[in-house]
C-alpha positions in Angstrom: 78.8 112.1 110.6 80.2 108.9 110.7 83.7 108.3 109.1 83.6 104.6 107.4 86.6 102.5 108.1 88.3 100.0 106.2 90.9 97.9 107.9 93.2 96.5 105.1 95.9 93.7 105.5 98.8 94.8 103.4 98.9 91.6 101.7 95.5 92.4 100.1 96.4 95.7 98.5 100.1 95.0 96.6 103.1 92.5 97.1 105.3 96.0 98.4 102.5 95.6 101.5 103.2 92.3 102.5 103.0 91.3 105.5 100.3 91.4 108.3 102.6 90.4 110.6 105.9 92.2 109.9 109.0 90.5 110.7 111.4 91.8 113.0 114.5 93.7 111.6 117.3 93.9 113.8 119.4 97.4 114.1 122.3 96.1 112.8 120.7 95.4 110.0 118.6 98.3 108.6 121.2 100.2 107.2 122.1 97.5 104.7 118.0 97.5 103.5 117.5 101.2 103.7 118.0 103.1 100.3 118.9 106.4 102.5 119.0 107.3 106.1 118.9 110.9 107.4 117.8 113.0 110.0 114.7 115.4 109.2 111.8 117.7 110.6 108.2 116.7 109.6 106.6 120.1 108.1 103.9 118.8 106.5 101.1 116.1 106.2 98.2 115.6 104.2 96.0 113.3 103.0 94.9 111.8 99.5 93.3 109.5 96.9 95.3 107.8 94.7 95.1 108.5 90.9 92.6 105.6 90.6 90.4 107.0 93.5 90.8 103.6 95.3 93.7 103.9 97.8 94.2 106.6 100.7 98.0 107.5 101.1 99.5 110.1 103.9 102.1 112.4 102.5 104.7 113.9 104.7 107.0 116.6 104.0 110.2 116.3 105.8 113.2 118.5 105.6 116.7 117.1 105.7 119.1 118.3 108.5 121.4 115.6 108.4 122.6 113.3 105.4 123.3 109.9 107.0 123.3 107.3 104.0 122.2 107.9 100.4 121.0 111.1 98.7 117.4 111.6 100.1 116.9 115.1 98.7 115.7 117.9 100.2 112.8 118.1 101.2 111.7 114.7 101.3 108.1 113.6 100.2 107.3 110.2 102.0 104.0 108.3 101.0 102.2 106.5 103.3 99.5 103.9 102.9 96.4 104.7 104.5 94.7 108.0 105.9 91.1 109.6 106.1 89.6 111.6 103.6 85.9 112.7 102.1 84.5 110.8 105.2 86.6 107.3 104.9 89.3 106.1 106.9 91.7 103.5 105.2 94.0 101.6 108.2 96.9 99.6 106.8 98.3 97.4 109.4 101.7 97.9 110.9 101.9 101.4 109.2 103.7 104.6 111.3 102.4 108.0 111.5 104.6 110.9 112.2 104.2 113.8 113.8 104.5 117.5 112.4 107.3 119.3 114.1 109.1 116.4 115.3 112.3 115.3 114.6 113.0 111.5 113.3 116.0 109.6 112.2 114.5 107.6 109.4 115.4 104.3 107.5 114.1 105.1 104.1 112.8 103.3 101.0 112.0 104.9 97.8 108.4 105.2 97.5 108.1 103.4 94.3 109.6 100.2 96.3 107.2 100.1 99.0 103.8 101.9 100.1 105.2 101.7 103.7 108.5 103.6 102.8 110.7 102.9 106.1 112.2 99.9 106.6 110.2 97.2 108.7 107.4 99.8 108.5 107.3 101.7 112.2 111.0 99.8 113.4 112.8 102.4 110.6 111.2 105.3 112.5 113.2 107.1 115.3 112.2 110.4 117.3 115.1 112.4 118.1 114.4 113.2 121.9 116.3 116.2 123.0 117.1 116.4 127.0 117.2 120.3 127.7 118.7 119.7 131.0 121.6 117.9 130.0 121.8 119.2 126.5 121.9 115.7 124.8 120.1 114.1 121.7 118.8 110.8 122.7 117.1 108.4 120.0 113.7 106.3 120.9 112.4 104.1 118.5 108.7 104.6 117.1 107.1 102.2 120.1 108.8 104.7 122.8 112.0 102.3 123.4 115.7 104.1 123.9 118.0 103.1 122.0 120.9 101.7 124.3 124.3 99.7 123.9 124.2 96.7 126.1 127.2 95.7 128.3 128.1 93.3 125.4 128.1 96.0 122.6 125.2 95.1 121.0 122.7 98.4 120.0 119.2 97.1 121.1 115.7 98.5 121.7 116.0 99.2 125.3 114.2 100.9 128.6 110.7 102.3 127.6 110.6 106.0 127.6 107.9 108.1 129.4 105.8 109.7 126.1 105.0 112.7 128.9 108.5 114.1 129.2 108.8 115.6 125.6 112.2 117.3 126.5 114.1 115.4 129.2 114.9 111.8 129.3 112.6 110.1 132.0 112.0 106.0 132.0 108.1 104.3 132.1 108.1 102.6 135.8 108.3 99.1 135.2 105.0 97.0 135.2 103.0 100.5 133.7 100.9 99.8 130.7 103.0 100.4 127.5 100.0 102.1 125.6 96.8 101.6 124.2 95.9 97.7 122.9 95.2 98.9 119.4 95.8 102.3 117.3 93.0 104.6 116.9 92.7 105.9 112.7 94.0 109.2 111.7 91.2 111.7 110.9 91.0 114.7 109.3 89.8 118.2 110.0 87.4 120.4 108.1 90.5 121.8 106.2 91.9 118.3 105.1 94.6 118.4 107.7 95.2 115.5 109.9 94.0 114.5 113.6 96.7 111.9 114.6 95.4 109.1 116.3 97.2 106.8 119.1 100.4 105.0 118.2 100.4 101.0 118.1 101.7 99.8 121.5 105.4 99.1 122.1 106.8 95.8 121.4 107.5 93.3 124.1 111.2 93.8 124.8 113.9 93.6 127.7 115.4 96.2 128.5 119.3 95.2 128.6 120.8 94.8 131.6 123.8 97.4 132.1 122.5 99.5 129.0 123.7 102.8 128.2 121.7 105.6 126.5 123.2 106.0 122.7 123.2 109.6 121.8 122.3 110.5 118.2 126.3 111.2 117.2 127.1 107.8 118.7 124.0 106.0 116.7 124.8 107.9 113.5 128.4 106.7 113.9 127.0 103.0 114.6 125.0 103.3 111.1 127.9 104.4 109.3 130.0 101.4 110.7 127.1 99.1 109.3 126.6 100.6 105.6 127.3 98.1 102.9 131.0 99.1 101.6 
């Protein structure tokens, strides 16, 4: 049985989804744009139709491990436009997909403010990478780039991390492909559970010269220092 796939540009859905090309958001500006920031583990996800039966949404239940800014509640329900149900798939450009069991640092927006409730869509999603051998927690952006502090003090998206190294910090060799040319759609199994597609390719960005990997605690301190007073 074939699944019908409908790709939607965000601006065709609602003003809160504009635009098809999401503008870059510097990390230093994210705290001021977020309604809340927290570290949490994804416990569950499911896709559903909206009340009108027109639009699909993917709901993620995220347990809060550490509140950074605001009052996100616990657990947090985050609803992202797009998903698969009843043999139909709706894709919304630039919409991130979270993985059950992973721990993230999320720059969140209230669900009623946006149908993609993270700042800058995928730009506001950071995975916490636990380096078991070093006993350190690092921060990797949604596109696989390590958060680093450059020699001039800037906090940037730096070197590309090897996605196969799940419990240690390892980098992709220079010149290696960064990922598939386009994301695959999510699918659902017979029980309605989501089977994730591939993530979108990493954005082209030069790694900072002399960049230093930033641990989770240092990144949180940086966020707090950038928060509106």
